[in-house]
CHARMM internal coordinates of N, CA and C (Angstrom, degrees):
IC EDIT
DIST 1 N 1 CA 1.4717
DIST 1 CA 1 C 1.5344
ANGL 1 N 1 CA 1 C 108.89
DIST 1 C 2 N 1.3174
ANGL 1 CA 1 C 2 N 115.60
DIHE 1 N 1 CA 1 C 2 N 130.64
DIST 2 N 2 CA 1.4568
ANGL 1 C 2 N 2 CA 119.35
DIHE 1 CA 1 C 2 N 2 CA -179.74
DIST 2 CA 2 C 1.5186
ANGL 2 N 2 CA 2 C 110.73
DIHE 1 C 2 N 2 CA 2 C -79.91
DIST 2 C 3 N 1.3345
ANGL 2 CA 2 C 3 N 115.20
DIHE 2 N 2 CA 2 C 3 N 163.59
DIST 3 N 3 CA 1.4674
ANGL 2 C 3 N 3 CA 120.03
DIHE 2 CA 2 C 3 N 3 CA -178.51
DIST 3 CA 3 C 1.5292
ANGL 3 N 3 CA 3 C 111.09
DIHE 2 C 3 N 3 CA 3 C -62.92
DIST 3 C 4 N 1.3430
ANGL 3 CA 3 C 4 N 116.19
DIHE 3 N 3 CA 3 C 4 N -39.99
DIST 4 N 4 CA 1.4703
ANGL 3 C 4 N 4 CA 120.16
DIHE 3 CA 3 C 4 N 4 CA -179.16
DIST 4 CA 4 C 1.5284
ANGL 4 N 4 CA 4 C 109.88
DIHE 3 C 4 N 4 CA 4 C -63.44
DIST 4 C 5 N 1.3406
ANGL 4 CA 4 C 5 N 116.21
DIHE 4 N 4 CA 4 C 5 N -42.69
DIST 5 N 5 CA 1.4639
ANGL 4 C 5 N 5 CA 119.00
DIHE 4 CA 4 C 5 N 5 CA 179.97
DIST 5 CA 5 C 1.5276
ANGL 5 N 5 CA 5 C 110.34
DIHE 4 C 5 N 5 CA 5 C -63.09
DIST 5 C 6 N 1.3449
ANGL 5 CA 5 C 6 N 116.86
DIHE 5 N 5 CA 5 C 6 N -38.50
DIST 6 N 6 CA 1.4571
ANGL 5 C 6 N 6 CA 120.24
DIHE 5 CA 5 C 6 N 6 CA 179.47
DIST 6 CA 6 C 1.5326
ANGL 6 N 6 CA 6 C 109.69
DIHE 5 C 6 N 6 CA 6 C -63.32
DIST 6 C 7 N 1.3303
ANGL 6 CA 6 C 7 N 116.67
DIHE 6 N 6 CA 6 C 7 N -42.23
DIST 7 N 7 CA 1.4591
ANGL 6 C 7 N 7 CA 119.71
DIHE 6 CA 6 C 7 N 7 CA 179.09
DIST 7 CA 7 C 1.5276
ANGL 7 N 7 CA 7 C 110.71
DIHE 6 C 7 N 7 CA 7 C -63.76
DIST 7 C 8 N 1.3347
ANGL 7 CA 7 C 8 N 116.74
DIHE 7 N 7 CA 7 C 8 N -40.72
DIST 8 N 8 CA 1.4627
ANGL 7 C 8 N 8 CA 119.54
DIHE 7 CA 7 C 8 N 8 CA 179.75
DIST 8 CA 8 C 1.5235
ANGL 8 N 8 CA 8 C 110.77
DIHE 7 C 8 N 8 CA 8 C -64.37
DIST 8 C 9 N 1.3265
ANGL 8 CA 8 C 9 N 116.42
DIHE 8 N 8 CA 8 C 9 N -40.92
DIST 9 N 9 CA 1.4649
ANGL 8 C 9 N 9 CA 119.54
DIHE 8 CA 8 C 9 N 9 CA 179.71
DIST 9 CA 9 C 1.5211
ANGL 9 N 9 CA 9 C 110.43
DIHE 8 C 9 N 9 CA 9 C -64.25
DIST 9 C 10 N 1.3348
ANGL 9 CA 9 C 10 N 116.71
DIHE 9 N 9 CA 9 C 10 N -41.56
DIST 10 N 10 CA 1.4660
ANGL 9 C 10 N 10 CA 119.69
DIHE 9 CA 9 C 10 N 10 CA 179.23
DIST 10 CA 10 C 1.5248
ANGL 10 N 10 CA 10 C 110.39
DIHE 9 C 10 N 10 CA 10 C -64.50
DIST 10 C 11 N 1.3446
ANGL 10 CA 10 C 11 N 116.54
DIHE 10 N 10 CA 10 C 11 N -37.06
DIST 11 N 11 CA 1.4629
ANGL 10 C 11 N 11 CA 119.87
DIHE 10 CA 10 C 11 N 11 CA 178.93
DIST 11 CA 11 C 1.5209
ANGL 11 N 11 CA 11 C 110.60
DIHE 10 C 11 N 11 CA 11 C -64.66
DIST 11 C 12 N 1.3383
ANGL 11 CA 11 C 12 N 116.37
DIHE 11 N 11 CA 11 C 12 N -41.72
DIST 12 N 12 CA 1.4679
ANGL 11 C 12 N 12 CA 120.02
DIHE 11 CA 11 C 12 N 12 CA 179.06
DIST 12 CA 12 C 1.5289
ANGL 12 N 12 CA 12 C 110.19
DIHE 11 C 12 N 12 CA 12 C -64.01
DIST 12 C 13 N 1.3459
ANGL 12 CA 12 C 13 N 116.38
DIHE 12 N 12 CA 12 C 13 N -42.69
DIST 13 N 13 CA 1.4647
ANGL 12 C 13 N 13 CA 119.24
DIHE 12 CA 12 C 13 N 13 CA -179.74
DIST 13 CA 13 C 1.5281
ANGL 13 N 13 CA 13 C 110.83
DIHE 12 C 13 N 13 CA 13 C -64.87
DIST 13 C 14 N 1.3329
ANGL 13 CA 13 C 14 N 117.53
DIHE 13 N 13 CA 13 C 14 N -37.85
DIST 14 N 14 CA 1.4644
ANGL 13 C 14 N 14 CA 120.03
DIHE 13 CA 13 C 14 N 14 CA 179.11
DIST 14 CA 14 C 1.5277
ANGL 14 N 14 CA 14 C 110.37
DIHE 13 C 14 N 14 CA 14 C -65.85
DIST 14 C 15 N 1.3431
ANGL 14 CA 14 C 15 N 117.00
DIHE 14 N 14 CA 14 C 15 N -38.08
DIST 15 N 15 CA 1.4654
ANGL 14 C 15 N 15 CA 119.72
DIHE 14 CA 14 C 15 N 15 CA 177.76
DIST 15 CA 15 C 1.5237
ANGL 15 N 15 CA 15 C 110.34
DIHE 14 C 15 N 15 CA 15 C -66.26
DIST 15 C 16 N 1.3380
ANGL 15 CA 15 C 16 N 117.03
DIHE 15 N 15 CA 15 C 16 N -40.23
DIST 16 N 16 CA 1.4674
ANGL 15 C 16 N 16 CA 120.11
DIHE 15 CA 15 C 16 N 16 CA 178.28
DIST 16 CA 16 C 1.5310
ANGL 16 N 16 CA 16 C 110.01
DIHE 15 C 16 N 16 CA 16 C -64.06
DIST 16 C 17 N 1.3389
ANGL 16 CA 16 C 17 N 116.05
DIHE 16 N 16 CA 16 C 17 N -40.49
DIST 17 N 17 CA 1.4558
ANGL 16 C 17 N 17 CA 119.94
DIHE 16 CA 16 C 17 N 17 CA 178.65
DIST 17 CA 17 C 1.5189
ANGL 17 N 17 CA 17 C 111.58
DIHE 16 C 17 N 17 CA 17 C -62.96
DIST 17 C 18 N 1.3452
ANGL 17 CA 17 C 18 N 116.58
DIHE 17 N 17 CA 17 C 18 N -42.90
DIST 18 N 18 CA 1.4595
ANGL 17 C 18 N 18 CA 119.55
DIHE 17 CA 17 C 18 N 18 CA 178.58
DIST 18 CA 18 C 1.5219
ANGL 18 N 18 CA 18 C 110.71
DIHE 17 C 18 N 18 CA 18 C -63.74
DIST 18 C 19 N 1.3222
ANGL 18 CA 18 C 19 N 117.27
DIHE 18 N 18 CA 18 C 19 N -41.93
DIST 19 N 19 CA 1.4638
ANGL 18 C 19 N 19 CA 120.93
DIHE 18 CA 18 C 19 N 19 CA -179.64
DIST 19 CA 19 C 1.5271
ANGL 19 N 19 CA 19 C 110.83
DIHE 18 C 19 N 19 CA 19 C -63.67
DIST 19 C 20 N 1.3390
ANGL 19 CA 19 C 20 N 117.07
DIHE 19 N 19 CA 19 C 20 N -40.65
DIST 20 N 20 CA 1.4684
ANGL 19 C 20 N 20 CA 119.57
DIHE 19 CA 19 C 20 N 20 CA 179.85
DIST 20 CA 20 C 1.5202
ANGL 20 N 20 CA 20 C 110.37
DIHE 19 C 20 N 20 CA 20 C -68.38
DIST 20 C 21 N 1.3384
ANGL 20 CA 20 C 21 N 117.57
DIHE 20 N 20 CA 20 C 21 N -35.68
DIST 21 N 21 CA 1.4581
ANGL 20 C 21 N 21 CA 120.18
DIHE 20 CA 20 C 21 N 21 CA 177.04
DIST 21 CA 21 C 1.5224
ANGL 21 N 21 CA 21 C 110.59
DIHE 20 C 21 N 21 CA 21 C -64.65
DIST 21 C 22 N 1.3352
ANGL 21 CA 21 C 22 N 116.71
DIHE 21 N 21 CA 21 C 22 N -43.98
DIST 22 N 22 CA 1.4617
ANGL 21 C 22 N 22 CA 120.66
DIHE 21 CA 21 C 22 N 22 CA 179.32
DIST 22 CA 22 C 1.5236
ANGL 22 N 22 CA 22 C 110.00
DIHE 21 C 22 N 22 CA 22 C -62.92
DIST 22 C 23 N 1.3356
ANGL 22 CA 22 C 23 N 116.88
DIHE 22 N 22 CA 22 C 23 N -43.46
DIST 23 N 23 CA 1.4658
ANGL 22 C 23 N 23 CA 120.05
DIHE 22 CA 22 C 23 N 23 CA 179.31
DIST 23 CA 23 C 1.5250
ANGL 23 N 23 CA 23 C 110.14
DIHE 22 C 23 N 23 CA 23 C -63.32
DIST 23 C 24 N 1.3175
ANGL 23 CA 23 C 24 N 117.70
DIHE 23 N 23 CA 23 C 24 N -39.40
DIST 24 N 24 CA 1.4697
ANGL 23 C 24 N 24 CA 121.07
DIHE 23 CA 23 C 24 N 24 CA 179.49
DIST 24 CA 24 C 1.5226
ANGL 24 N 24 CA 24 C 110.01
DIHE 23 C 24 N 24 CA 24 C -64.76
DIST 24 C 25 N 1.3490
ANGL 24 CA 24 C 25 N 117.13
DIHE 24 N 24 CA 24 C 25 N -40.88
DIST 25 N 25 CA 1.4591
ANGL 24 C 25 N 25 CA 120.09
DIHE 24 CA 24 C 25 N 25 CA 178.38
DIST 25 CA 25 C 1.5253
ANGL 25 N 25 CA 25 C 110.88
DIHE 24 C 25 N 25 CA 25 C -64.48
DIST 25 C 26 N 1.3399
ANGL 25 CA 25 C 26 N 117.14
DIHE 25 N 25 CA 25 C 26 N -41.41
DIST 26 N 26 CA 1.4691
ANGL 25 C 26 N 26 CA 120.30
DIHE 25 CA 25 C 26 N 26 CA 179.72
DIST 26 CA 26 C 1.5194
ANGL 26 N 26 CA 26 C 110.11
DIHE 25 C 26 N 26 CA 26 C -63.13
DIST 26 C 27 N 1.3331
ANGL 26 CA 26 C 27 N 117.16
DIHE 26 N 26 CA 26 C 27 N -42.94
DIST 27 N 27 CA 1.4656
ANGL 26 C 27 N 27 CA 120.40
DIHE 26 CA 26 C 27 N 27 CA 179.67
DIST 27 CA 27 C 1.5280
ANGL 27 N 27 CA 27 C 109.89
DIHE 26 C 27 N 27 CA 27 C -64.06
DIST 27 C 28 N 1.3308
ANGL 27 CA 27 C 28 N 117.20
DIHE 27 N 27 CA 27 C 28 N -41.24
DIST 28 N 28 CA 1.4624
ANGL 27 C 28 N 28 CA 120.18
DIHE 27 CA 27 C 28 N 28 CA -179.44
DIST 28 CA 28 C 1.5262
ANGL 28 N 28 CA 28 C 110.58
DIHE 27 C 28 N 28 CA 28 C -64.12
DIST 28 C 29 N 1.3473
ANGL 28 CA 28 C 29 N 116.88
DIHE 28 N 28 CA 28 C 29 N -46.44
DIST 29 N 29 CA 1.4568
ANGL 28 C 29 N 29 CA 119.70
DIHE 28 CA 28 C 29 N 29 CA -178.91
DIST 29 CA 29 C 1.5222
ANGL 29 N 29 CA 29 C 111.64
DIHE 28 C 29 N 29 CA 29 C -65.77
DIST 29 C 30 N 1.3388
ANGL 29 CA 29 C 30 N 117.25
DIHE 29 N 29 CA 29 C 30 N -40.42
DIST 30 N 30 CA 1.4615
ANGL 29 C 30 N 30 CA 119.71
DIHE 29 CA 29 C 30 N 30 CA -179.52
DIST 30 CA 30 C 1.5249
ANGL 30 N 30 CA 30 C 110.24
DIHE 29 C 30 N 30 CA 30 C -65.84
DIST 30 C 31 N 1.3360
ANGL 30 CA 30 C 31 N 117.25
DIHE 30 N 30 CA 30 C 31 N -37.46
DIST 31 N 31 CA 1.4698
ANGL 30 C 31 N 31 CA 119.57
DIHE 30 CA 30 C 31 N 31 CA 178.29
DIST 31 CA 31 C 1.5200
ANGL 31 N 31 CA 31 C 109.89
DIHE 30 C 31 N 31 CA 31 C -68.05
DIST 31 C 32 N 1.3404
ANGL 31 CA 31 C 32 N 117.49
DIHE 31 N 31 CA 31 C 32 N -35.81
DIST 32 N 32 CA 1.4701
ANGL 31 C 32 N 32 CA 120.00
DIHE 31 CA 31 C 32 N 32 CA 176.42
DIST 32 CA 32 C 1.5273
ANGL 32 N 32 CA 32 C 110.14
DIHE 31 C 32 N 32 CA 32 C -63.65
DIST 32 C 33 N 1.3307
ANGL 32 CA 32 C 33 N 117.08
DIHE 32 N 32 CA 32 C 33 N -44.12
DIST 33 N 33 CA 1.4640
ANGL 32 C 33 N 33 CA 120.05
DIHE 32 CA 32 C 33 N 33 CA 179.12
DIST 33 CA 33 C 1.5265
ANGL 33 N 33 CA 33 C 110.73
DIHE 32 C 33 N 33 CA 33 C -63.26
DIST 33 C 34 N 1.3346
ANGL 33 CA 33 C 34 N 116.98
DIHE 33 N 33 CA 33 C 34 N -37.88
DIST 34 N 34 CA 1.4616
ANGL 33 C 34 N 34 CA 119.64
DIHE 33 CA 33 C 34 N 34 CA 178.87
DIST 34 CA 34 C 1.5280
ANGL 34 N 34 CA 34 C 109.95
DIHE 33 C 34 N 34 CA 34 C -65.43
DIST 34 C 35 N 1.3342
ANGL 34 CA 34 C 35 N 116.75
DIHE 34 N 34 CA 34 C 35 N -37.15
DIST 35 N 35 CA 1.4655
ANGL 34 C 35 N 35 CA 119.14
DIHE 34 CA 34 C 35 N 35 CA 179.11
DIST 35 CA 35 C 1.5278
ANGL 35 N 35 CA 35 C 111.02
DIHE 34 C 35 N 35 CA 35 C -69.74
DIST 35 C 36 N 1.3469
ANGL 35 CA 35 C 36 N 116.93
DIHE 35 N 35 CA 35 C 36 N -36.17
DIST 36 N 36 CA 1.4593
ANGL 35 C 36 N 36 CA 119.59
DIHE 35 CA 35 C 36 N 36 CA -175.80
DIST 36 CA 36 C 1.5230
ANGL 36 N 36 CA 36 C 111.70
DIHE 35 C 36 N 36 CA 36 C -76.00
DIST 36 C 37 N 1.3496
ANGL 36 CA 36 C 37 N 116.32
DIHE 36 N 36 CA 36 C 37 N -41.18
DIST 37 N 37 CA 1.4735
ANGL 36 C 37 N 37 CA 118.69
DIHE 36 CA 36 C 37 N 37 CA -173.19
DIST 37 CA 37 C 1.5205
ANGL 37 N 37 CA 37 C 112.16
DIHE 36 C 37 N 37 CA 37 C -106.70
END
COOR INIT
IC SEED 1 N 1 CA 1 C
IC BUILD
């Protein structure tokens, strides 16, 4: 595996991690709203 490919893979994993964090936050907030209202 070349260095550039390794960097690209890490970039993809970081984007997936950010997306999963955002989705987790949305689920948490929506569940809070469901509990409140």
